[in-house]
N, C-alpha and C positions, 0 to 999 in steps of 0.2 A: 442954655444948653449950645454947647458950640460944635457938639457931635451929628453928624450927616442922621441917628439911629435914634431915635428916642433909649435913656441913659447911657449912651456911649457917647463922654467926654473928649473922645480921642478920634474919632471920626469913623470908626469901624463900627461894623454891624455889631449886634447883641453877642457877645458869648462868643465871638469871633478866634483871639490869639487863640482862644482856650479851648473852640469848639473846632480845632483843624487839629489839636492836639489829642483832645478825645476821639478822633476822628479816626487818626493814626496809630492811637492805643488800640482802638474798634480790630482795625483790616491786622493790627498783628498777630492780636487775640484769634483772629480768624483763620490766621497760616498759623499761627502755632497747631489750631485745632486741628484744621487739614491733615498738618504732618503728621500729629499724633492717630488719625484718623486713616494714613496710608498705613504706617507703623502696625497698627491695630491691624486691618487685616492682610498686611503680610503675613504676620504670625499668624491668623487663621488657617490661610494657607497650610503654611509650612505645618504648621500642628494638622490640617488636615491629612496633608502629603505622608507624612511621618510618623503619624500617632496609631498605636494598637487596635485603633475602633477605623482610621482611615485606610489608605490607600497596605497599608503596611500587612491589614487582615487582605487585602485581596492577592498581594505576595503571597503571606502565609497561603492560602487554599489555591495558589497556582503549585507554588514548588511541593504543595501536598501530592496534587493531583500530578506533576510531574514524578514526584517518587514511586507512585503508585503503579505508574507506568512503567515507570524502568526495573519494577519488580517483579513483572508481568512474568509469571511461568514459561519455559521457553515450550513450543512443541516437542511433544515427546514423540522419540522413533519409532518407526513401524514397522512391524514386520510381513515384508511381501516376500514372493516365489515369484522363482522365472521360471520358465521352460523353453531346454534347450534340447535339440535332436542329439539323440546318443553317437557318439563316434563311430560306432559299430554299423551304426542304419536303421536296428532294431529299436524301436520306443526311443522315450522321452528322457531326459534328466531336472530332474527337478530343484533350483537349488533357493536357496532360503536367504534374503539380505533383510538387512535393516537401515530403513530411509527415516528420511523426518519427515513429520507428518506435517503436509503444508498447510491443511484445514481448509483447504478448497478441492472439491473433490477434481475437478480438474488439473488442480495442480498436481495432486498426488498421482492422475494416472501420466501425465506428461512425466513425472518422478518414473514410473515404471520404465514406460518406454525407455526412459535416458537410458536407464541401467543397463535394459537389454540391449539396448546396442550396444553397449561394452562389452558385449559379451562373455561366458561363461567362464567361470576363476575352477572348475575342474576337468582332470584331461579325459574324462568320460564323457565328455559334451561337446558340440562344435556349432558356433555361430551359424544360423542362418539366413544370418543379412549382412549382404555384400559389402566388403572392407568402406568403411567411410560415412556410412548411414546413420543419420544423425536424425531422432525425434525433433521435432521445429515446433509443435503447435499440440494442441489435444482440447477437445471440450464433452464432458457431461452432464449428463441431465440423469441423475439418477430418478429421478418421478418415471421418465417417460421410457427409462430402460435404452438410452441414446448414448451413443459416444462417436466420435472423431477423434481420429488421429492420423495427424499429418507428417511426413517423413521427407527426407532430403533426397534428390533428383539419387542419386546414389544407388537408392532401392531397388530404380527400373533401368539406369541406363548402365548399372553395375552386375544386373543380375545375368546370371551364368544359363539363363533359361532350362527349358525342359521341367515335363511335370513333376520329378521328386523334387529339385532344387524348388520349384511355386511353391508346391503343397508345406515342402520344409516352411519356408519365410513365409505365411500366410498362419499357417500351424502356429511357430513361435510365437507370433503378435496376438492370435485369434485363443491361444491356448493361457500365457499368461493373464492377457485382459479378462476370460474366466474366471479365472486361480483367484483374482486380486478381487474382482466387481461383478460379482455374482448375478447383481441385479440387471448385468447391460445386457440385451437380448436383440439390440441393433449397433453394428460396428460397421463404420464409411474411414475408409482408407484413400487417403489425399497424398499427392506429391508434389511436393512445392505449390501449394496450396489448390493442388484443380486434382481432378478426380480420371485419374486412369482410367482406361479399357480391362487393363490387363497388364499382370507382371510379364509371363512368360506362354501368352496366349492358350492358355489353360482353364483359368478361374475368370469370372466376369465381376471385374470390382467395377462396374457401372450402377452398382447396385450395392447396397448394404447388406453385409453377410451376419453369418450369427454364429456370435461367439461358441454357444453351448454346444451346439453342431459340429465346433469343431474338439470339443473339448474330451 
């Protein structure tokens, strides 16, 4: 024997050339298998994303919820009454308006006060709020019967003064409040977020007023 290893007459290790070829074939097979596994995994991910039982189902559920939210009925209008001093000076004129129901007591109260600031629509009545007065904010706790209404500074700085004018201004606010929110027993009036002492020097506003006593 001339080989370096037993059974190899060419001086190569047993299975030398054929062993190298076998290893190459094994490596090639493993590479092909790895590629196949990658393709299968990618296909599984794609199927998960787009199949009806995967992400597609989630998207359908989301779309259904969005559609349901879009189709919710809009808040219904509600009838409210606004009370203005009669132009002749004897009594009050009641006007009915329809406002969108906000769904929250404080928002409903603010909407009523905003409408009151817009003034009457009939010539028989006059506005008792100084020109430019705006309702800025409102708070209402029906369970406790407590209300707070915040008006812009015009209601104070633009007020003409006098007992009759002051009574008319507070009366139009409190009577309107009592007519639409009969559960309210206490109302605090603010001006630009602060509680004034009085509007015209005759009615104390440093404490809450009772709408029922003005109605």
